[in-house]
PATIVEX-431288 format. One record per residue (C-alpha): residue in one letter; z, x, y. Coordinates in pm, whole numbers, plus 50000, padded with zeros to 5 digits. Example, Ala and Ser with C-alpha at 12.3 -4.5 7.8 and 13.67 -1.06 7.14 Angstrom:
2
a507805123049550 s507145136749894 
//
This chain:
274
x338165110123577 x341755106723697 x341875142623821 x338535139123999 x339725107324174 x342925124724275 x340925154024403 x338745131624615 x341515109224739 x344875126524763 x344795145325101 x352215150225053 x352855137525335 x352955157725644 x353905191225501 x356115218725631 x354945233525958 x355915262526176 x356635260826545 x352965266926619 x350895235826676 x347815251226512 x349505264526200 x350815249425876 x352705261425570 x351655246725233 x354245228025028 x354355249524716 x356465224224526 x353345202524490 x351595226824257 x353775215623966 x353485178524047 x349735172224087 x346825188023900 x344445185024194 x344475164824510 x344995161124882 x348055143425018 x348455117125164 x346015091625027 x343875071625268 x345605040225387 x344775009025186 x346864977025208 x346874972224830 x346545006024658 x348215029224913 x350115010325187 x352195041625260 x349115063725290 x346945073725581 x347865091825901 x351305077825967 x351845093626312 x350265083826642 x349145106126928 x349825100627297 x347615109827588 x348515144027736 x351035152127461 x350735177627182 x350205163126836 x349745175726483 x349415161626131 x349365182125810 x347525176125483 x348405195425167 x345535203924930 x346375210624563 x343745227424346 x344195229823969 x342115249023716 x340165220023563 x339065184923646 x338065156823415 x335215132123456 x333625106323227 x331405134523103 x334305156822999 x336495184523141 x335045211823363 x336535244523490 x337525243323853 x336825273724071 x337735262724423 x337535236824697 x335685248425008 x335515230925343 x333845241925664 x336095258925916 x334545238526200 x332805206626079 x334705193525774 x336675166725962 x334645141326157 x335805115626411 x338465136526585 x339275127326946 x338215150627226 x340655179527250 x341505179226877 x340635204826613 x341905216726276 x342785249026097 x343385258125736 x345885280025563 x344205301825431 x342075305025749 x338845307325546 x339305271225428 x338525283425076 x341175269024847 x341185287324511 x342185272124181 x345855270124090 x346945270224453 x348415248424727 x346875250925073 x347165230525390 x345055217125675 x346545209326014 x344955185426264 x346235193826610 x345505189426977 x346145170227297 x344065140527406 x343375141727782 x340495116927819 x341495080527873 x338285070527696 x339795084127372 x342625058627375 x342285037527060 x341685042626686 x339645071626550 x338385069126191 x338365103626034 x336215115825747 x336725147125537 x333955165325356 x333925195825134 x332465211924825 x334045214024484 x332845244724291 x332785243823913 x331225271323705 x329145282524001 x327795247524071 x328585229024396 x329715192724396 x329705176924744 x332725155324826 x333225130625108 x336305109025141 x337585083425190 x334905069724956 x334625031824913 x333265036324561 x335985060024440 x339075056924657 x338985029524922 x340935032825242 x340855050425574 x342335078625775 x342855064726125 x344305085626407 x345515063926695 x345635077127050 x347925057027278 x348585058127654 x350965084827780 x353925060927817 x353575045527469 x357115044127319 x356415052826954 x354195083426964 x354795113826750 x355155143226990 x354945176626815 x357785200826861 x358575216526526 x359375205526173 x362855220026201 x363565196326491 x361925166926315 x364135169926005 x367005189826152 x369645166826006 x368585173925647 x369675206525487 x368265197225145 x367505170024892 x367455170524512 x367775147824209 x370355152423933 x369255151423655 x365565158723692 x363675150923468 x365485118823375 x364845088823151 x366785060723315 x368975067123616 x369325097323839 x371245106124153 x369425116424469 x371595140524662 x371105145725035 x373015171425239 x372885162825609 x374365176925927 x374405143526107 x374225106426027 x371105085026047 x369215055325905 x366225062525682 x363725045825454 x363655059325099 x360225054024940 x359155064024589 x355425066724517 x353345075724216 x350625102324227 x348045076724336 x350135069124643 x351315035024526 x354825025824636 x357015017524336 x360315015224523 x361475012724883 x364915007525036 x366835013525357 x369605039325332 x372345051625560 x372805089325547 x376185102325662 x377115137425764 x377865158625457 x376795152625098 x375305118525019 x374605105724667 x372215076824605 x371875062124256 x368235055724164 x367225034423866 x363905045723720 x364235028023388 x361315004823470 x358955033323564 x356385048323331 x356755084723232 x355275107923493 x355765125923824 x356795106824135 x357345116524497 x360375103724686 x360425105125064 x363095099725327 x361645091025666 x362375075426002 x360945078226353 x361885115226378 x360235128626064 x360165129025687 x361175150325391 x359865147225035 x360565160224690 x359375152524338 x361115136024045 x360005134023685 x360565104523451 x360415116223090 x361585099322772 x360315126722539 
//
C-alpha cells in the first residue's frame, strides 16, 4: 500500500530544467531513492508542509514548475503486489485548473512513463489576464497500467493523500514571484553537493562547493514529504562542510534540499544501520 500511496501522492522538488521554458530534464538520481512516485507531495500543513507548488507566478512574466515522476516495476496494495507496466497521462488534459496562458509538457513527449524510469512534467506559461490573479487549485489525473489492466488515478486525493497543489498568480509588480530564466542561473552558486559518508548510521558531513556566498535553508524530508530537520545555513565561497546528525532517524532514504529565493538543489542520503 505504501508504494501505491507514494505513486498517487509524490509528484523532487522542482527538477533540473533546460533554458527552454517548455522543456524539462528528469532527475535520474531519484530512481534509486523512490520505488514509485511523483515529487513534490501536495501541500498539507501537517503531513507535508514543505510540499506543493512552492513558486508563485506573476502577471506578464514567464513561469515554470517541474514535477519528477518515478515509476518502479511493482506496486503493493492491501491485496498484494502487482507488476507495474507504466503510468500514462494525457498530453493535453491531465492537469486541470491551470490559469489562462499556461500549459504543460512531458519528457518523454508522449507522456507515457514506462516502468523503471524517471520522467518529468513541466508546467509553464505566462498569465496575461488580470482575472487570473489569485490561487489556482490544480488536479492531476492519469492511468496506472498493471498487467494490461488500467487503474485510474486522480490526486491530490482526500482519501489517500490529503493536500493541494495551488499555483498563485500575483500582480506584475509583486516582489516575490519566481520568474523563469534557467536552472543554471537559479542555482549558479552551487557547483555540487554530496554527503560523506553515504549511507551512514549516525553522523555524516554534507559538503557544498559554491562559487559565491549566500544564506540558505537546509531541509531534510522523508519519502512521504515530511520534514524531519530544518536549519538556516550560511554558505561561503569554496568548499563548505556541514555536520548532520541522523542518529535519531529511522533507517531509510531521505532527501536534503538547500533553497532560498533564487532556487533549490537536492540530493539523497541513506540512513542504514545494517
